[in-house]
Every structure is written in structure tokens, then in C-alpha cells.
N, C-alpha and C positions, 0 to 999 in steps of 0.2 A: 871357585871357578873364575878364570881370568876373563876380562872383558876388554875389547878394543876401544878406540877413541869414540866409536859410535854407540858404545854400550852393548855390543853384540858379543854373545858368548861363543866359545869354540864350537859347541854343539850346533848352535844356530847357523854358524858359518858353514859347517859341514852339510847341514840339511839344505841350505840355500844353494851351495855348489852342486849337490846331488840333483836337485830339482832342475837347475839350469842345464846340467849334463843330459838329463833325460829329455828335456825339451829340445836340445840340440840334436839328439839322436832321432827324435820324432820328425823334426824339420828335414833332416837329411834323407829320411826314408820316404815320407809322403809329400814333402815340398810344402810351400806356402798355401794357405787357403785361398780359393778364388775370390776376386773382388766381386761384390754384389753388382748385379746388372752388367756383367762383363759382356763385351760384344761377341756375337756369334763368330765362330771360325769360318773364314771365307771358303767358298767353294772353288774348285779348280776351273780354269778356262774351259776345259772340255765339258764339265758338268753344266756350267752356265750356258755354253753354246747349245748343248743338247736340249736344254729347257727353253731357251729364248728364241732360237732360230726359227721354229715353226711359226712364230708370231711376227716374223720379219718378211716383208714382201718386196717384190720388184714392181716399181711403178713405171708405166709407159704412157706417155701422152703424145697426141698427134693432131695436126690440123689437116692431114691428108697428104701433104708433100713434105712436111717437116715433122721430126720426131724427137722427143726428149725422153730420157730415162733417168731414174733415180731409185731411192730406197724409201720404204715406209715401215711403220710399225702398227700393228693392230692394237687398238686401245679399248675395244668393246667387242664382245662376241657376236653382236649383230652386224659387224662389218665396218666399223668406223676405223679409218686409217689416218694416222698423223704423218705428215711429210713436210717438205719445204715448199714454199710458194714458187720459188724459181724453177722447180721441177715441172710444175703444171701450167706455168704462165708463159705465153708466147710474147716475148718482148718486142718482136717486130710488129705483130698485130695489136700489141698493147691490150691483150685480152687472154683469158685462159684458153688452153687448147680445147678443141671441140670434142675430141674423143679421148677417153682415159681407160686404162686397163690395170688390173692388179693381178700379179702372178704369185700364186702360193707356192711355198717350198715343198718339193716332193720329199718322200721319206729319206731319200739319199740323193745327194747332188753328185753327178758323175761326169759332168762336162758334155753330156749328150744333150744337145739343144732340144730334141724332140721330147725327151722325158723330163728334163729339168724345167721346161716351160709349158708343160701339158695342163697344169691347173690354172686356167685363165678365167677371170671374171671381169665383167664390165664394171666401171666405177663412175660415179658422178661427183662433181665438186659441191661441197656443202658451204665452205667459206675459205677465204685465204687472206693473208696480210703480208704484202710485199716488204714492208719495213721490218717487221719481226721475222720475216721469212718463214712463216708457218702456213700450212694448209691442211684442211680436213676433207677427206674423201669418204664416200659411202659406197660400199660394194653392193651390187645388186645381184639377184638371182641366186641367193644362198639357199642351200638345202639343209645345212647343219650350222651349228654355232662354230665360230672360229676361235682358235687359241689366242690368248691375250697376253701382252707383255706388261707386267705390273710397273707402275710408275713410282719411283723413289723420291724422297725428299732431298734436294740438293744441299740443304742446310747442314746435313749430316756428313757431307763430303769435304775433306781437307786436301790441301795441296800435297801431292805425293801419293794420294789414294790411287790404287790400281783400278783401271777401267779397261773395257774392251768395246770394239765396234763390230757390227755385222752389216755387210752391204755388198754392193756389186761394183767394185772399183774397176776403172778403165784399165785394160791390159791384165786384169786379174780374173779370178773365177767368180761365178755367181755365189751368193751367200758366203762371202769370204769373211774370215775372222782375223782381226788385228788387235793387238794389245798394247797397253802403255800406262801412263799415269797422268793425273791432273797436274798441269804445269803452273797455271795461274788462273785468276778470276778477273773478269771485267764487268763493270757496271756501265749501262748506257752505251753499249758497244757501237762503234761507228757513229756516235752522237745521236743514237736513236733512243729516246726516253723509254725506259722499261725493258730494253733489250739487254739482259744480263746473260753473260756467256761464261763457259769454262774454256780455258785454253788447254790443249792436250797435245802430247807428242805421239799419241796413237796414230798409226798410219791411216790417213784418209786421202782419197783421190776422187776425181770425177766419177760419179756413179754411187759414191757413199752418201751423197747429199740426201737429207731427209731421213736417214737411218738413225738407229738408236745408239747413244753412248750409254753403256751399261756398267753398273758398279759390281762389286764382288758379291752382292746379295742377289744378282740376277735381275736388278730393277733398273728401268730406264731413268737416268738422271739428266739426260740432255738429248737434243736433236742435232745431229751433225749438220753443219750448215756451210762452212767455208774453210779455206786454207790459204796460207801464205807460201808462195813458192819462188817469187822473184822480187828483188828489191828494185827501186826506181833506177838505180845505176846498173841493173842487170845481174847483180850478185845473187847467186842461188841461196834460197832460204829453205831450211829443212826443219821438220818436226814442229811446225807451228800450225795448228789447226784449231777450229773453234766449233763449239756446240752450244746452241741456245739452251739455257737451263730448263729443266722440267717444270720449275715453279712458274716460269714465264708461259710455258705451254699450258699448264694447268689453269692459270688465270685467264688466258686467252680463250681456252675451250669453254670455261664457265660463261664467258660473254656470248658464246655461240649456243648456250643452252645445254652444254654437255658437261656434267659434273664427274670429275675423276678424283678419286681419293688416293692419297699416298698409301702404298702397301706397307705392311708391318715387316719387321726384320724376320729373316728366316732362322730356324734353329740351327745349331752347329752342324756343319756338314759331317756326314758319316754317323750321326747319332740318331737312333730311332729307326723304325722299320722303313719309313718312306722318305728318308732324308738324303738319298743318294745325290739328288740335285734339286735346286729350287724349282717348284712347279708353277706353271702359268695356268691361267684360267682357260675355260672353253673346252672344246672337244676336238676330235680329229677333223682336219680340214676337209671341206666338202669336195666332191668331184666337180668337174667343169660341166655342170648341167644347166647353168643359168643362161639367160638370153644375152646376145651380143648386140652392141650398138652398130647399126648399119653404116658402112663406109660408102663413099662415092662409088657408083657402079662402073665408072670408066676404067679402062685398062690400068692396072697398078703401075705407078712410076717409082723408080728408085727413090727412097727417102733420103733427105738431106739431114745428116746427124748434126744437130746444133751443139755448140759449145756450152757447157755449163758455166755460166759467166763468173760466179764467185770462185771458181776453181781454175787451176792452171792448165795450159795446153800440154798434151802428152808428148813424149819424145817419140819420134818415128824415124825410120831409116833402115838401111840394109842390116839384116841380122836381128832386127828387133821384132817382137811378136806383133800381130795385127792389133789395130786400135782397140778392139773389144773381143772377148772370148766368144761372144755370140753376135750374130749379125742383125742389127736393127732393120736394115733394108729387107732382109729375108723375113724377119718377123712381121713387118708391116705388110709385105706382099702376101704373106699367109693370112693375115687378118682380113685383108681386102678380098682375097679369094674365098674365104669362108663366107663373107657377106654376100658375094656374088652368087655362091652356091645356094644360100638360103633364099635369096630373092628369086632365083630360077625355080627352086622347089615350090615356092609360094605361087608363082605364076602358073606352074603346071597343075597345082591343086585347084586353083581358081578356074582354069580351063576345064578340068574334069567336072567340076561342080556345074559349070554352065552347060556342058554336054548332057548331064543327067537331067537338067531341067527341061 
């Protein structure tokens, strides 16, 4: 029996070639074996939105004559809401706004102001940090637990990772969805120690402030805080927005006595009975049955809509849509009217009690 230079017989060569041929056929049919601990297949934007949007809120703050609005995310089923400091801080008075409300998302957003903004609850300020641009609110008057947006670890996010934002952009719809990718990372942003941010080209505008930047697992990995729109020489800047990393928010919340753990990765989308979309904690949002904070009983005056300072001025002019899809003036007049009606009812009840005595 002849042997080659390696001492291999013809029979051995035929066997080796046959085994290699069989392995090639198996590879072609079933493909390579999966890597251990392979990352879960990402959910679609529609799936992420369906799961996350109920835990995103509209935040409205007012001092009576002035009003500011932004976005927030529910981080605890008892009604803790994370947002931006500049959403709830009156820079003219150099103090937080006196009155704050949180609006919960309805089952379906239609553009009808009466139904879209029907789930209204009063909120109080727990803490805020102007330098980190973070604020924590507490919703009052809850009758049920609220849905929660899970917090993700930003250390797992790389440049180029797909992300999305949910918020209330100026000249856009309530609970709007925008998508994009992580563009860059910044440490000590604007020379503020510990303020680490993601740069993203996800579409953000005034009204998105305080809202969540969400990864493909449906987890909040940032708090949208500012955007660049115009250079010093007037040149337009596009697709440059910033979000404070969730790690910064997590550390800041811990200092306020609120412990938030990073959520675990979700299983691959579409695998398993209940894996159509990532699920958030909590239950169905409560109805608007809680108490409201009393506003001044004087005749309501048109509210002055303040500019969200870290963000750019909107374009206005003939043919362009109104500044906002909903009217903050009308919203504040309605809140003031509700307060007047409640005060009037209380006065009538007290008068009836005095008569019976």
C-alpha cells in the first residue's frame, strides 16, 4: 500500500476526504452553530413603541402665567417620573414652577386634544439638578400602579447602535416616535463633571426634553436633554442631539434614595409565547381620579409659552403648521377652570352644612 510524504495511505486519504465532504454538506444545510451567549435579536420599532409608550408621559409645569412642557418616563409603578430639570425650572424666577402635571398616554393617540390629554394627574417635585439637567417628580392621586420603562446599561451600547425616542416634539404629534443611531459619546459634557452623554442623530426637538432614549431591547439608556441647531456663524446644524446616559441618572437617583436596577436583556423577538414585544412593568394606567392642585382663582389669562432653552427656536411663517399640535394656552385655561369649579363646589357644600346646623 502506497503512502504519501506524510505517511498517509490511500485508504486514509479517501476516508478523510469523505468525512470532510460530509461535514461540508451538513454546514450547507444547517449552517454554523450559534455562538454561546449570542445577543438577542432586536425587536422592531413598532414592538418597542407598543411596549414603551405607555410609560412615557407629557409633563406640564406652570407658575400661573407662564407654562413649560416636556416629556418624562415612569421609572417606578408608584408614580416616580424622570425628566429634565429645565422642564420644571422657571429660569426667570430662579425656582421650580409652582404647579406640575403629568399626562398619561391614552390607549390610542388620535390628535384629539380632549381624549389625548384626558388622563391628567398632579405631580410634585422630589429633586432636581440643573447641572446634570435631571429632575424627579412624584405623581399623586394614583388609584392603580403605573407602567414602568425599564432602565438599560449604557455600557452595553456601542456607536452605531440603533435607538429611538418617544416624546412630544414642537410642531409634531403627542407621543411621537423617532429613530436613529448612537453617533458619539461625551464625558463631562459642557464641562460638567459626571455628565456623560450619548450623541445621537435621532430626531429631537423642543418638547422631547426629558424623554427617554431607548435601545433595541426596549430599555431606556438615556434622557434626551438638548440639541444643536445653529452654529455661532448662523450655519444650520442637523442631526446633533444629546441624551444624558442612564448610568448618570441611576447614580443621581441613588443619591435621592431611589434605587433603580438595570433590566436584563430580553429573549429573542418572536420566540416564545409572550415575546411579541418587550414588556414593561406595572399595570394599566389609572383613570384621572386623583386630586388636582388648586390654581389662582382669578380669571385665567393666556399663558406665555416659554422657550425650552437648551433647544432651538422653531421655524414659523406662512404655510407652516402652528407652533404646537396642542394649545398650552387652552390647556392651562382648562386647568384653571377646573380649579375654579372645584372651589365653587366646596363653597356650596360648606354653605349647605352651615344651613343644616
